[in-house]
C-alpha positions in Angstrom: 2.0 10.1 6.5 5.5 8.9 5.6 4.7 5.5 7.2 1.6 5.1 5.1 3.4 6.0 1.9 6.2 3.6 2.6 3.8 0.7 3.5 1.6 1.4 0.5 4.6 1.6 -1.8 6.0 -1.6 -0.5 2.7 -3.4 -0.8 2.2 -2.0 -4.3 5.6 -3.3 -5.4 4.7 -6.8 -3.9 1.3 -6.9 -5.5 2.3 -5.2 -8.8 -0.9 -3.2 -8.6 -1.6 0.2 -7.0 -5.3 -0.3 -7.5 -5.2 -3.4 -5.3 -3.3 -1.6 -2.7 -5.9 1.2 -2.6 -8.7 -1.5 -2.4 -7.0 -3.3 0.5 -6.3 0.0 2.3 -9.8 1.3 2.0 -11.3 -2.1 2.9 -9.4 -2.3 6.1 -10.1 1.3 6.9 -13.8 0.8 6.2 -13.9 -2.3 8.4 -12.2 -0.5 11.3 -14.4 2.5 11.1 -17.5 0.2 11.0 -16.3 -1.5 14.2 -15.8 1.8 16.0 -19.2 3.2 14.8 -21.0 0.0 15.9 -19.1 -0.3 19.2 -20.0 3.2 20.3 -23.5 3.0 18.8 -23.0 6.4 17.0 -24.8 4.9 14.0 -28.1 5.8 15.8 -27.2 9.5 15.3 -26.4 9.2 11.6 -29.0 10.9 9.5 -28.5 10.0 5.9 -31.3 12.3 4.8 -29.0 15.3 5.5 -26.7 14.1 2.7 -29.4 15.0 0.2 -29.0 18.6 1.2 -25.2 18.7 0.9 -23.6 20.1 -2.2 -22.5 17.5 -4.7 -18.8 18.4 -4.4 -18.6 17.0 -0.9 -18.6 13.5 -2.5 -15.2 14.4 -4.1 -13.5 13.7 -0.7 -13.7 10.0 -1.3 -12.3 10.4 -4.8 -9.4 12.5 -3.5 -8.7 10.0 -0.7 -8.6 7.1 -3.1 -6.4 9.1 -5.6 -4.0 9.9 -2.8 -3.6 6.3 -1.7 -3.4 5.0 -5.3 -0.7 7.6 -6.2 1.3 6.9 -3.1 1.3 3.2 -3.9 2.3 3.9 -7.5 4.9 6.6 -6.9 6.7 5.4 -3.8 8.5 2.5 -5.5 9.4 4.7 -8.4 10.7 7.9 -6.8 11.0 7.0 -3.1 9.0 7.7 0.1 10.8 11.0 0.8 10.0 12.4 -2.6 6.4 11.3 -2.5 5.9 12.8 1.0 7.6 16.0 -0.1 5.4 16.3 -3.2 2.3 15.6 -1.1 3.1 18.3 1.4 3.9 20.9 -1.3 0.6 19.9 -3.0 -1.3 20.2 0.2 0.2 23.6 1.0 -0.5 25.0 -2.5 -4.1 23.6 -2.5 -4.7 25.0 1.0 -3.6 28.5 -0.1 -5.8 28.3 -3.2 -8.8 27.2 -1.2 -8.3 29.9 1.4 -8.3 32.5 -1.3 
């Protein structure tokens, strides 16, 4: 986690754009996952029709992931990697406790 924050923060500083960092990160991630899915032929088991039955809030996962990468790239150059990782961990712990309740 700290490595990702540091790299995204550095890239954000170089590009002067947290949005571009998030785009690059998700593009590379999407490409790598696509390669793995195609190489193991697991796409044959994918049933997109099941997604119609899922509650609408499950689509928020992508939003939260993008927000996380964007905020890391934005905050790391401003407050440092250690502070961003610490805030992320505290946020994750609090969120987990709230969700479990």
